[in-house]
N, C-alpha and C positions, 0 to 999 in steps of 0.2 A: 627795929633794925635787924634784930637776930632772926625775928619771924621773917621777914623779906627774903633774908639770906636761905632760910630753909624751904621758902615756898619756891624760889627760883631754883634750888638745888633739886626740888622735886619736880618741877617743870621739866628741867634737863634730863632726870633721870627716866621720866616718862617720854620725852621725846626720843631718847635713845632707844629706849625699849619697842616704841612704836616702829621705830626706824628698823631695828633687828628683826621685828615681825614681818615687817614688809620685804625686808631681804631674804628671809627664809622663806617667805613665800614664793617669790619670784626664782628662788634656786630650787623649789620644788617642782616648778613646771617649767622647764627648760624649753626653749623653742627648738625645733627642728626644721630640716630642709622641706622646702614644698613637695619634694618627691617622696618624702617618708611621712608624711602627715597621715595617710591612712593607717600608720603603727600606731595604736592608741594605747599600747600597753608597752611600758618600758622594757619590760622582761622579753621583749622580742630581740633585743640586742644586748641589753645587761642582763647576763644569766647568771645562775648561781655556779655555774661550771666556771666561770673565769673570774668569780668573786675574790677579792684581796681580803682574807682575815673575816669572810663573812659579808663583806660590803660588795654587794653586785653593780654598785654605781661607780664603775671603773670603768677605763677605756676597754671596751669589747675586744675580745679576741678575734683573730681572722675569720675562725670558725663561724661565729655569728654574721659576718659580713657574705662569706663564701655560701653559707645556707640558703640565702635568698640570690645572690648575684652570681652564682656558679664559680666554676673552679677557675685557678689564675689561668690555665689554657683557654677557657671560655672568654675571659676578661681580654685576654690577648688578642684574642680573634676579633672581638667586637672594636677594638681599637688599633687594629693592624693597617688601617689606611689614613692614620694621621700623618701629617705633612712632615712631622718630625719623628725621631726614634720612639718606638711603642713604649709608653711608661709601664705598660703591664708585661713586657716581655724584656725586663733590662739585661743589659750586659753585665752590669756591676753587681745585682742583686738577684736576678732570676727570680725565684720565688720567695726569696728570703727576706723581703722588706714587708713590714706590717702595712696593711692598708691604711690605716691611720696615720702613717707618716705624711700623707697627702690628704686624705679624706677625713673631715673634721665634721661632726654632727651639728655641735651646739655652739661652734664658733667658726670663723672664716677658714675655709679650706686652703693648702698651699700646695705648690708644686716643689715636692722636695729635691727633685732633680736640679732645681734653681738654686740649691746651696752653692753649687759648682758652675752649673751652665745656665744659660738664658734662652730658654724654651717659652713658646708662647702658647703652653696648653691652657685650655679653658676647663677648669673641673667643675663637673656639675655637682 
């Protein structure tokens, strides 16, 4: 009976260990949005410059976004013809809101403006 209890305990420990390994493997290779699939190096966005306590795998700074996507002014120009207020030329925040307030790479993006408003923006 004790032998069966130890065997069950060992099997449970093994299952938990294997589960942790599979979780850490999936965490090591997060998905990216289709338009960023060409970026094969995490360091394209996760730089040592914006690392926290040596960990570069934190939310990238706006510098990382703007290095590829252009300045806030460029982005505002690209989205100036939207039928609703231009989210890249906010009268609330100007250039003071982080790109990642709306744009999320490894999870669904959200329209930060809709915390108060009800816009129908479709985030890419």
